[in-house]
C-alpha positions, 0 to 999 in steps of 0.5 A, spaced: 464 479 542 459 479 536 462 479 529 460 486 526 461 488 518 465 494 517 465 498 510 471 501 507 471 505 501 477 507 497 480 514 497 484 512 490 488 507 486 495 505 485 497 506 478 503 502 477 507 498 471 507 492 476 501 488 473 502 481 475 502 479 483 507 473 481 512 478 478 512 484 483 517 484 489 515 482 496 517 488 499 518 495 496 525 496 497 526 490 493 526 493 486 519 496 486 518 501 480 515 508 481 508 508 482 502 513 482 497 514 487 491 517 484 486 520 489 478 520 488 476 527 485 472 529 491 478 527 496 483 531 492 483 537 498 485 531 503 492 530 499 493 538 498 499 538 503 503 532 501 510 534 498 515 531 495 521 528 499 516 526 505 515 519 507 508 517 508 504 510 510 499 507 505 494 503 507 491 499 501 486 493 500 490 487 497 484 485 493 488 479 490 489 476 496 486 470 499 482 471 505 482 464 507 489 463 508 492 462 515 499 460 515 504 461 509 511 459 508 515 466 509 517 468 502 514 462 499 520 458 501 519 451 501 525 450 505 522 454 511 517 452 516 509 455 516 508 461 520 501 464 522 500 470 517 499 475 523 507 474 524 508 475 516 507 480 511 503 476 506 498 479 502 494 472 503 490 473 510 483 474 513 483 482 512 488 483 506 490 490 508 497 492 506 502 497 509 507 500 505 512 506 507 513 510 501 517 516 499 513 521 495 518 523 489 513 528 485 507 531 486 505 533 479 503 540 478 499 539 472 495 533 475 491 535 481 490 529 486 496 525 484 502 523 487 508 519 485 511 514 490 518 510 490 518 503 494 511 501 493 510 494 491 502 494 490 500 492 483 496 496 478 489 497 480 490 496 488 485 500 492 488 505 497 484 506 503 488 511 507 495 515 507 498 517 513 505 521 515 510 518 518 510 520 525 517 523 525 515 528 520 509 530 524 514 533 529 518 536 525 513 541 522 
């Protein structure tokens, strides 16, 4: 199997009051403030059907994550045994892709291409790679 290079480009960015990785909650349900996802202007039509109250999965590029880390102590707890990063949600990993299930709180009328979400622990400036609906919501449509 040969190693291939893949190109990803952000579809938008996180705008959040969280600006320091060390002060951000470890998970979105641990006190993350509301945040905005701002889509690129040319991709706004792709976000046109997102609605307040829906849950979506955001895929992000954890741009401050270290890519050379293969094991971590879960939750940075020195009393816990090291674990391979593939069995954790550490942002430090070979491909620092973040996976966040969030709730859309608002889709502002005055600002096309912006959604406001709850439950996102990503810091300000984090690139967003994709948005996907939670599967049970697709079945209900």
